[in-house]
KOLTOR-955837 format. One record per atom (N, C-alpha, C): atom name; x, z, y. Coordinates in steps of 0.05 Angstrom, whole numbers. Atoms other than C-alpha are relative to their C-alpha. Layout:
<sites>
@atom: CA; x: X; z: Z; y: Y
...
</sites>
This chain:
<sites>
@atom: N; x: 5; z: 15; y: 25
@atom: CA; x: -365; z: -53; y: 99
@atom: C; x: 21; z: 8; y: -20
@atom: N; x: -18; z: -8; y: 22
@atom: CA; x: -335; z: -30; y: 33
@atom: C; x: 11; z: -25; y: -14
@atom: N; x: -12; z: 21; y: 16
@atom: CA; x: -287; z: -74; y: -5
@atom: C; x: -3; z: 7; y: -29
@atom: N; x: 3; z: -5; y: 29
@atom: CA; x: -298; z: -82; y: -80
@atom: C; x: 20; z: -18; y: -14
@atom: N; x: -18; z: 14; y: 17
@atom: CA; x: -246; z: -102; y: -130
@atom: C; x: -8; z: 2; y: -29
@atom: N; x: 7; z: 1; y: 29
@atom: CA; x: -258; z: -123; y: -202
@atom: C; x: 24; z: -10; y: -15
@atom: N; x: -22; z: 7; y: 18
@atom: CA; x: -206; z: -125; y: -257
@atom: C; x: -12; z: -14; y: -24
@atom: N; x: 9; z: 15; y: 24
@atom: CA; x: -216; z: -178; y: -311
@atom: C; x: 24; z: -1; y: -18
@atom: N; x: -21; z: 0; y: 20
@atom: CA; x: -173; z: -167; y: -372
@atom: C; x: -4; z: -24; y: -18
@atom: N; x: 2; z: 25; y: 16
@atom: CA; x: -158; z: -232; y: -409
@atom: C; x: 20; z: 1; y: -23
@atom: N; x: -19; z: 6; y: 22
@atom: CA; x: -128; z: -247; y: -476
@atom: C; x: -11; z: -23; y: -17
@atom: N; x: 5; z: 23; y: 18
@atom: CA; x: -131; z: -315; y: -509
@atom: C; x: -23; z: -18; y: 7
@atom: N; x: 23; z: 17; y: -6
@atom: CA; x: -191; z: -345; y: -474
@atom: C; x: -3; z: -5; y: 30
@atom: N; x: 2; z: 7; y: -28
@atom: CA; x: -183; z: -377; y: -406
@atom: C; x: -29; z: -9; y: 7
@atom: N; x: 27; z: 11; y: -6
@atom: CA; x: -252; z: -410; y: -412
@atom: C; x: -19; z: 22; y: 8
@atom: N; x: 18; z: -22; y: -5
@atom: CA; x: -290; z: -344; y: -415
@atom: C; x: 7; z: 14; y: 26
@atom: N; x: -9; z: -14; y: -24
@atom: CA; x: -248; z: -312; y: -360
@atom: C; x: -6; z: -16; y: 25
@atom: N; x: 6; z: 17; y: -23
@atom: CA; x: -255; z: -371; y: -313
@atom: C; x: -30; z: -1; y: 5
@atom: N; x: 29; z: 0; y: -3
@atom: CA; x: -330; z: -373; y: -326
@atom: C; x: -9; z: 26; y: 14
@atom: N; x: 7; z: -26; y: -12
@atom: CA; x: -336; z: -298; y: -309
@atom: C; x: 9; z: 1; y: 29
@atom: N; x: -10; z: -1; y: -28
@atom: CA; x: -292; z: -303; y: -247
@atom: C; x: -15; z: -19; y: 18
@atom: N; x: 16; z: 19; y: -16
@atom: CA; x: -330; z: -364; y: -222
@atom: C; x: -28; z: 11; y: 6
@atom: N; x: 26; z: -12; y: -4
@atom: CA; x: -396; z: -329; y: -232
@atom: C; x: 1; z: 23; y: 20
@atom: N; x: -3; z: -22; y: -19
@atom: CA; x: -372; z: -267; y: -195
@atom: C; x: 5; z: -10; y: 28
@atom: N; x: -7; z: 12; y: -26
@atom: CA; x: -343; z: -309; y: -139
@atom: C; x: -25; z: -13; y: 12
@atom: N; x: 24; z: 12; y: -10
@atom: CA; x: -409; z: -348; y: -133
@atom: C; x: -20; z: 21; y: 10
@atom: N; x: 18; z: -21; y: -8
@atom: CA; x: -447; z: -283; y: -128
@atom: C; x: 8; z: 14; y: 26
@atom: N; x: -10; z: -14; y: -24
@atom: CA; x: -403; z: -251; y: -75
@atom: C; x: 29; z: -9; y: 5
@atom: N; x: -26; z: 11; y: -5
@atom: CA; x: -344; z: -288; y: -45
@atom: C; x: 19; z: 19; y: 14
@atom: N; x: -18; z: -20; y: -13
@atom: CA; x: -315; z: -225; y: -13
@atom: C; x: 12; z: 19; y: -21
@atom: N; x: -11; z: -17; y: 21
@atom: CA; x: -299; z: -192; y: -80
@atom: C; x: 30; z: -6; y: -4
@atom: N; x: -28; z: 4; y: 7
@atom: CA; x: -226; z: -181; y: -96
@atom: C; x: 2; z: 0; y: -31
@atom: N; x: -2; z: 3; y: 29
@atom: CA; x: -213; z: -206; y: -167
@atom: C; x: 29; z: 1; y: -8
@atom: N; x: -27; z: -2; y: 12
@atom: CA; x: -151; z: -187; y: -207
@atom: C; x: -3; z: -7; y: -30
@atom: N; x: 0; z: 8; y: 28
@atom: CA; x: -143; z: -225; y: -272
@atom: C; x: 26; z: 9; y: -12
@atom: N; x: -24; z: -9; y: 14
@atom: CA; x: -94; z: -190; y: -319
@atom: C; x: 1; z: -14; y: -27
@atom: N; x: -3; z: 13; y: 26
@atom: CA; x: -70; z: -234; y: -375
@atom: C; x: 18; z: 17; y: -18
@atom: N; x: -13; z: -18; y: 19
@atom: CA; x: -49; z: -193; y: -435
@atom: C; x: 17; z: -16; y: -20
@atom: N; x: -19; z: 15; y: 17
@atom: CA; x: 5; z: -240; y: -462
@atom: C; x: -14; z: -22; y: -17
@atom: N; x: 13; z: 22; y: 13
@atom: CA; x: -37; z: -301; y: -480
@atom: C; x: 20; z: -23; y: -4
@atom: N; x: -17; z: 24; y: 5
@atom: CA; x: -8; z: -368; y: -503
@atom: C; x: 4; z: -15; y: 27
@atom: N; x: -6; z: 15; y: -24
@atom: CA; x: 23; z: -415; y: -452
@atom: C; x: -22; z: -17; y: 9
@atom: N; x: 22; z: 17; y: -9
@atom: CA; x: -37; z: -461; y: -452
@atom: C; x: -21; z: 15; y: 14
@atom: N; x: 20; z: -17; y: -13
@atom: CA; x: -83; z: -404; y: -433
@atom: C; x: 10; z: 7; y: 28
@atom: N; x: -12; z: -7; y: -26
@atom: CA; x: -35; z: -383; y: -377
@atom: C; x: -1; z: -23; y: 19
@atom: N; x: 1; z: 24; y: -17
@atom: CA; x: -32; z: -454; y: -351
@atom: C; x: -28; z: -4; y: 12
@atom: N; x: 27; z: 3; y: -9
@atom: CA; x: -108; z: -457; y: -346
@atom: C; x: -7; z: 22; y: 21
@atom: N; x: 5; z: -22; y: -20
@atom: CA; x: -111; z: -389; y: -310
@atom: C; x: 15; z: -5; y: 26
@atom: N; x: -16; z: 6; y: -24
@atom: CA; x: -55; z: -408; y: -262
@atom: C; x: -14; z: -22; y: 17
@atom: N; x: 13; z: 23; y: -14
@atom: CA; x: -91; z: -473; y: -245
@atom: C; x: -26; z: 10; y: 14
@atom: N; x: 25; z: -11; y: -12
@atom: CA; x: -157; z: -436; y: -233
@atom: C; x: 6; z: 17; y: 25
@atom: N; x: -6; z: -18; y: -22
@atom: CA; x: -126; z: -383; y: -189
@atom: C; x: 11; z: -15; y: 24
@atom: N; x: -12; z: 16; y: -22
@atom: CA; x: -88; z: -435; y: -148
@atom: C; x: -22; z: -15; y: 16
@atom: N; x: 21; z: 15; y: -13
@atom: CA; x: -154; z: -469; y: -131
@atom: C; x: -21; z: 17; y: 14
@atom: N; x: 19; z: -17; y: -13
@atom: CA; x: -194; z: -409; y: -109
@atom: C; x: 12; z: 14; y: 24
@atom: N; x: -8; z: -12; y: -25
@atom: CA; x: -188; z: -364; y: -48
@atom: C; x: 22; z: 21; y: -4
@atom: N; x: -22; z: -20; y: -1
@atom: CA; x: -136; z: -311; y: -29
@atom: C; x: -9; z: 26; y: -12
@atom: N; x: 10; z: -25; y: 11
@atom: CA; x: -179; z: -256; y: -60
@atom: C; x: 1; z: 1; y: -31
@atom: N; x: -2; z: 1; y: 29
@atom: CA; x: -165; z: -277; y: -132
@atom: C; x: 30; z: -1; y: -7
@atom: N; x: -28; z: -2; y: 7
@atom: CA; x: -99; z: -257; y: -164
@atom: C; x: 3; z: 0; y: -30
@atom: N; x: -7; z: 0; y: 29
@atom: CA; x: -66; z: -266; y: -232
@atom: C; x: 25; z: 17; y: -4
@atom: N; x: -23; z: -16; y: 9
@atom: CA; x: -20; z: -215; y: -264
@atom: C; x: 5; z: -8; y: -29
@atom: N; x: -8; z: 9; y: 27
@atom: CA; x: 17; z: -240; y: -326
@atom: C; x: 17; z: 21; y: -13
@atom: N; x: -16; z: -19; y: 15
@atom: CA; x: 39; z: -187; y: -375
@atom: C; x: 18; z: -14; y: -19
@atom: N; x: -20; z: 12; y: 18
@atom: CA; x: 101; z: -202; y: -416
@atom: C; x: -4; z: 10; y: -28
@atom: N; x: 7; z: -10; y: 27
@atom: CA; x: 73; z: -162; y: -475
@atom: C; x: -30; z: 7; y: 1
@atom: N; x: 28; z: -8; y: 2
@atom: CA; x: 3; z: -145; y: -499
@atom: C; x: -1; z: 30; y: 3
@atom: N; x: 1; z: -28; y: -5
@atom: CA; x: -10; z: -77; y: -469
@atom: C; x: -24; z: 14; y: -10
@atom: N; x: 25; z: -12; y: 9
@atom: CA; x: -77; z: -65; y: -501
@atom: C; x: -20; z: 2; y: 23
@atom: N; x: 22; z: -1; y: -19
@atom: CA; x: -143; z: -53; y: -466
@atom: C; x: 5; z: 19; y: 23
@atom: N; x: -3; z: -20; y: -20
@atom: CA; x: -129; z: 11; y: -429
@atom: C; x: 23; z: -5; y: 19
@atom: N; x: -23; z: 5; y: -17
@atom: CA; x: -59; z: -4; y: -403
@atom: C; x: -3; z: -26; y: 15
@atom: N; x: 5; z: 25; y: -14
@atom: CA; x: -79; z: -75; y: -387
@atom: C; x: -17; z: 4; y: 25
@atom: N; x: 17; z: -7; y: -23
@atom: CA; x: -134; z: -49; y: -341
@atom: C; x: 15; z: 16; y: 21
@atom: N; x: -15; z: -17; y: -18
@atom: CA; x: -88; z: 3; y: -311
@atom: C; x: 20; z: -17; y: 16
@atom: N; x: -18; z: 18; y: -14
@atom: CA; x: -38; z: -52; y: -293
@atom: C; x: -14; z: -14; y: 23
@atom: N; x: 15; z: 13; y: -21
@atom: CA; x: -93; z: -87; y: -255
@atom: C; x: -7; z: 18; y: 22
</sites>
């Protein structure tokens, strides 16, 4: 069985990111999800941290200390 990982780049919208991650998780609970936050506000980070703490061990959050842009943000993931 092959393992599949998906990188979700986030900036400024926890609602959309959580919705996407939830949909992916509902479709296939064996996916490895890496959410890379590209230096969003503290309130967005709090929502993402809360979401990740409630899901399984296959979902991870990386918090960038600066906005790295689209390409570098994905590469970090």
